[in-house]
C-alpha positions in Angstrom: -9.2 16.9 0.3 -11.0 14.0 -2.9 -9.5 10.5 -1.4 -10.0 9.6 -4.7 -7.4 11.2 -5.7 -5.3 9.3 -2.8 -3.1 6.4 -4.3 -4.3 2.5 -3.7 -2.1 1.7 -1.1 -3.3 5.1 1.2 -4.1 3.4 4.1 -3.8 5.9 7.4 -4.3 9.5 6.6 -2.8 11.9 9.5 -2.0 15.9 10.1 1.0 17.2 12.2 0.3 19.9 14.4 1.9 22.3 11.3 -1.0 21.5 9.3 1.4 18.7 7.0 -1.4 16.1 5.6 0.8 13.2 5.0 -0.7 9.1 4.1 0.7 6.4 5.2 0.7 2.7 3.9 1.1 1.5 7.7 -0.4 2.8 11.2 2.4 5.9 11.7 3.1 6.7 15.0 3.3 9.4 16.8 6.0 12.0 17.5 6.2 15.3 19.8 4.2 17.3 16.6 3.2 15.1 14.0 3.3 11.2 12.3 6.1 8.9 11.0 6.2 6.3 9.3 7.6 2.6 11.2 9.8 2.0 8.6 7.4 -0.4 7.4 5.6 0.6 4.1 5.7 4.4 1.9 4.9 7.6 2.8 3.1 10.4 0.6 2.8 14.0 1.4 -1.2 14.4 0.0 -0.3 19.1 0.8 -1.1 21.4 3.7 -3.3 23.3 5.8 -4.7 25.4 8.6 -3.0 23.6 11.7 -5.2 22.0 13.5 -6.7 22.1 17.1 -6.0 18.9 18.0 -3.0 17.5 16.0 -3.2 14.1 18.0 -6.7 13.6 17.0 -6.3 13.5 13.0 -5.1 9.5 12.2 -8.0 8.1 10.4 -7.6 4.8 9.1 -9.2 5.4 5.3 -11.6 2.6 4.2 -11.2 2.0 1.3 
């Protein structure tokens, strides 16, 4: 997925255990099988891919 196609406000990227790809404005919180917004900032679903082997390791800060 091309990071240049993401909205400019997306600062964090993560993938849930089911393969859903998300973009977050603020650093998300971890729940039992994925990530969720922390009531601060926006969130956008970016797509869906194969479930990752270790979803907890998918959280990345986006470098602009």
